[in-house]
C-alpha positions in Angstrom: -55.0 0.5 78.7 -52.8 3.0 80.3 -53.9 4.4 83.7 -54.4 7.8 82.1 -56.5 6.3 79.4 -58.6 4.5 82.0 -59.0 7.6 84.0 -60.0 9.6 80.9 -62.7 7.0 80.2 -64.2 7.4 83.7 -64.3 11.2 83.4 -66.0 10.9 80.0 -69.0 9.3 81.8 -69.5 11.9 84.5 -72.5 14.2 84.4 -73.1 17.4 86.3 -76.8 18.1 86.8 -78.5 21.0 88.6 -81.7 19.2 89.7 -83.7 22.4 90.2 -83.0 23.3 86.6 -82.2 27.0 87.4 -80.3 29.1 89.8 -81.7 29.6 93.3 -84.4 32.2 93.6 -86.0 34.2 96.4 -88.7 31.9 98.0 -91.3 34.2 99.4 -93.0 31.6 101.6 -89.7 30.7 103.2 -88.3 34.2 103.3 -84.9 33.1 101.9 -83.0 32.3 98.7 -83.0 28.6 97.8 -83.5 26.2 95.0 -87.0 25.6 93.6 -88.4 22.1 93.4 -85.9 19.4 92.4 -86.9 17.1 89.6 -87.4 13.5 90.7 -86.2 12.5 87.2 -82.6 13.0 88.5 -83.2 10.3 91.1 -84.8 8.0 88.6 -81.8 8.4 86.2 -79.4 7.6 89.0 -81.4 4.6 90.0 -81.7 3.2 86.5 -78.1 3.8 85.6 -76.9 2.3 88.9 -74.8 5.5 89.3 -73.3 7.0 92.4 -74.4 10.5 93.1 -71.9 13.0 94.5 -73.8 15.8 96.4 -72.5 19.2 95.7 -73.1 22.7 97.1 -72.3 25.9 95.2 -72.0 29.1 97.3 -72.3 32.3 95.4 -74.9 35.0 95.0 -76.5 37.4 92.5 -77.2 41.1 93.0 -80.3 41.9 95.0 -82.0 43.4 92.0 -81.8 40.0 90.2 -83.9 38.3 92.9 -86.5 41.1 92.8 -86.7 40.9 89.0 -86.8 37.0 89.0 -89.6 37.1 91.6 -91.6 39.4 89.3 -90.9 37.4 86.2 -88.9 34.2 86.0 -88.3 34.8 82.3 -86.9 38.3 83.0 -84.6 36.8 85.7 -83.3 34.2 83.2 -82.8 36.9 80.7 -80.5 39.0 82.9 -78.6 36.1 84.4 -75.8 36.3 81.8 -75.3 40.0 82.9 -75.2 38.9 86.5 -72.5 36.4 85.7 -70.5 39.0 83.8 -70.8 41.5 86.7 -69.6 38.8 89.1 -66.4 38.0 87.2 -63.5 37.8 89.6 -65.6 37.0 92.6 -65.1 33.8 94.5 -67.4 30.8 94.0 -67.1 28.2 96.7 -67.9 24.5 96.1 -68.4 21.7 98.6 -68.7 18.0 97.7 -70.0 15.3 99.8 -69.3 11.6 99.9 -70.7 9.6 97.0 -74.2 8.2 97.5 -74.1 4.7 96.0 -77.1 3.7 93.9 -77.7 0.8 96.3 -78.8 3.2 99.0 -81.5 4.6 96.6 -82.8 1.1 95.8 -86.3 0.6 97.1 -87.0 4.3 97.5 -89.7 6.0 95.4 -88.4 8.8 93.1 -89.8 11.4 95.6 -88.1 9.8 98.5 -84.8 9.5 96.6 -84.8 13.1 95.5 -85.6 14.3 99.0 -82.6 12.2 100.3 -80.3 13.6 97.6 -81.4 17.2 98.2 -80.9 16.8 102.0 -77.3 15.5 101.3 -76.6 18.5 99.2 -78.1 21.1 101.5 -76.3 19.6 104.5 -73.1 20.7 102.8 -74.2 24.4 103.1 -73.8 24.2 106.9 -70.1 24.5 106.3 -70.5 28.1 105.0 
Protein backbone atom coordinates (compact mmCIF):
# COMPACT_ATOMS: atom_id res chain seq x y z
CA UNK A 1 0.00 0.00 0.00
CA UNK A 2 1.20 3.47 -0.77
CA UNK A 3 1.18 6.00 2.03
CA UNK A 4 -1.56 8.00 0.30
CA UNK A 5 -3.67 4.86 -0.03
CA UNK A 6 -3.18 4.03 3.66
CA UNK A 7 -4.09 7.59 4.65
CA UNK A 8 -7.16 7.41 2.45
CA UNK A 9 -8.27 4.22 4.21
CA UNK A 10 -7.97 5.93 7.60
CA UNK A 11 -10.06 8.90 6.50
CA UNK A 12 -12.75 6.60 5.15
CA UNK A 13 -13.32 5.33 8.69
CA UNK A 14 -13.82 8.71 10.35
CA UNK A 15 -17.26 9.76 11.55
CA UNK A 16 -18.40 13.24 12.51
CA UNK A 17 -21.29 13.19 14.97
CA UNK A 18 -23.19 16.00 16.62
CA UNK A 19 -24.18 14.30 19.89
CA UNK A 20 -27.06 16.67 20.67
CA UNK A 21 -28.61 15.81 17.31
CA UNK A 22 -29.43 19.44 16.52
CA UNK A 23 -27.97 22.93 16.59
CA UNK A 24 -27.68 24.72 19.90
CA UNK A 25 -30.83 26.37 21.18
CA UNK A 26 -31.77 28.94 23.78
CA UNK A 27 -31.90 27.13 27.13
CA UNK A 28 -34.40 29.08 29.23
CA UNK A 29 -33.38 27.57 32.56
CA UNK A 30 -29.73 28.45 32.01
CA UNK A 31 -30.34 31.75 30.25
CA UNK A 32 -27.96 31.03 27.38
CA UNK A 33 -27.56 29.30 24.05
CA UNK A 34 -26.18 25.78 24.31
CA UNK A 35 -26.64 22.21 23.17
CA UNK A 36 -29.51 20.16 24.44
CA UNK A 37 -28.90 16.79 26.04
CA UNK A 38 -26.16 14.72 24.42
CA UNK A 39 -27.04 11.16 23.51
CA UNK A 40 -25.21 8.58 25.59
CA UNK A 41 -25.33 6.31 22.53
CA UNK A 42 -22.37 8.26 21.14
CA UNK A 43 -20.25 7.19 24.11
CA UNK A 44 -21.46 3.59 23.80
CA UNK A 45 -20.51 3.56 20.09
CA UNK A 46 -17.01 4.83 20.87
CA UNK A 47 -16.57 2.33 23.70
CA UNK A 48 -17.74 -0.64 21.62
CA UNK A 49 -15.70 0.35 18.56
CA UNK A 50 -12.59 1.03 20.63
CA UNK A 51 -12.44 4.36 18.81
CA UNK A 52 -10.70 7.52 19.85
CA UNK A 53 -12.92 10.58 20.11
CA UNK A 54 -11.67 14.00 19.03
CA UNK A 55 -13.60 16.69 20.87
CA UNK A 56 -14.62 19.62 18.70
CA UNK A 57 -16.19 23.02 19.19
CA UNK A 58 -17.98 24.93 16.45
CA UNK A 59 -18.42 28.67 17.04
CA UNK A 60 -21.13 30.36 15.00
CA UNK A 61 -24.56 31.78 15.63
CA UNK A 62 -27.99 32.09 14.12
CA UNK A 63 -30.10 35.26 14.01
CA UNK A 64 -31.94 36.09 17.25
CA UNK A 65 -35.32 35.39 15.63
CA UNK A 66 -34.21 31.78 15.04
CA UNK A 67 -33.75 31.21 18.79
CA UNK A 68 -37.15 32.75 19.57
CA UNK A 69 -38.87 30.66 16.90
CA UNK A 70 -37.06 27.47 17.95
CA UNK A 71 -38.06 28.10 21.59
CA UNK A 72 -41.71 28.38 20.58
CA UNK A 73 -41.55 25.35 18.30
CA UNK A 74 -38.58 23.08 17.78
CA UNK A 75 -40.07 21.94 14.47
CA UNK A 76 -40.41 25.53 13.25
CA UNK A 77 -36.80 26.19 14.24
CA UNK A 78 -35.67 23.16 12.27
CA UNK A 79 -37.76 24.28 9.29
CA UNK A 80 -36.08 27.71 9.08
CA UNK A 81 -32.55 26.46 9.73
CA UNK A 82 -31.73 26.15 6.00
CA UNK A 83 -32.75 29.81 5.58
CA UNK A 84 -30.48 30.77 8.50
CA UNK A 85 -27.58 28.93 6.88
CA UNK A 86 -28.26 30.67 3.57
CA UNK A 87 -28.39 34.10 5.22
CA UNK A 88 -25.10 33.37 7.03
CA UNK A 89 -23.18 32.58 3.83
CA UNK A 90 -19.83 34.31 3.81
CA UNK A 91 -19.69 34.59 7.60
CA UNK A 92 -16.85 32.98 9.51
CA UNK A 93 -17.31 29.69 11.30
CA UNK A 94 -14.59 28.87 13.80
CA UNK A 95 -13.60 25.36 14.79
CA UNK A 96 -11.48 24.13 17.67
CA UNK A 97 -10.30 20.55 18.08
CA UNK A 98 -8.98 18.97 21.25
CA UNK A 99 -6.61 16.10 21.79
CA UNK A 100 -8.00 12.65 21.00
CA UNK A 101 -9.61 10.85 23.91
CA UNK A 102 -8.55 7.23 23.63
CA UNK A 103 -11.19 4.57 24.12
CA UNK A 104 -9.18 3.16 27.05
CA UNK A 105 -9.96 6.31 29.04
CA UNK A 106 -13.69 5.59 28.60
CA UNK A 107 -13.37 1.97 29.72
CA UNK A 108 -15.16 1.28 32.98
CA UNK A 109 -17.32 4.39 32.74
CA UNK A 110 -21.07 4.13 32.41
CA UNK A 111 -22.54 5.60 29.24
CA UNK A 112 -23.75 8.62 31.25
CA UNK A 113 -20.33 9.18 32.81
CA UNK A 114 -18.60 8.83 29.44
CA UNK A 115 -20.88 11.30 27.65
CA UNK A 116 -20.43 13.80 30.49
CA UNK A 117 -16.65 13.49 30.11
CA UNK A 118 -16.85 13.89 26.33
CA UNK A 119 -19.15 16.91 26.59
CA UNK A 120 -16.87 18.53 29.15
CA UNK A 121 -13.87 18.02 26.84
CA UNK A 122 -15.76 19.68 23.99
CA UNK A 123 -17.17 22.57 26.01
CA UNK A 124 -13.76 23.31 27.51
CA UNK A 125 -12.62 24.22 23.98
CA UNK A 126 -15.15 27.10 23.98
CA UNK A 127 -13.05 28.91 26.56
CA UNK A 128 -10.68 29.86 23.74
CA UNK A 129 -13.38 32.08 22.16
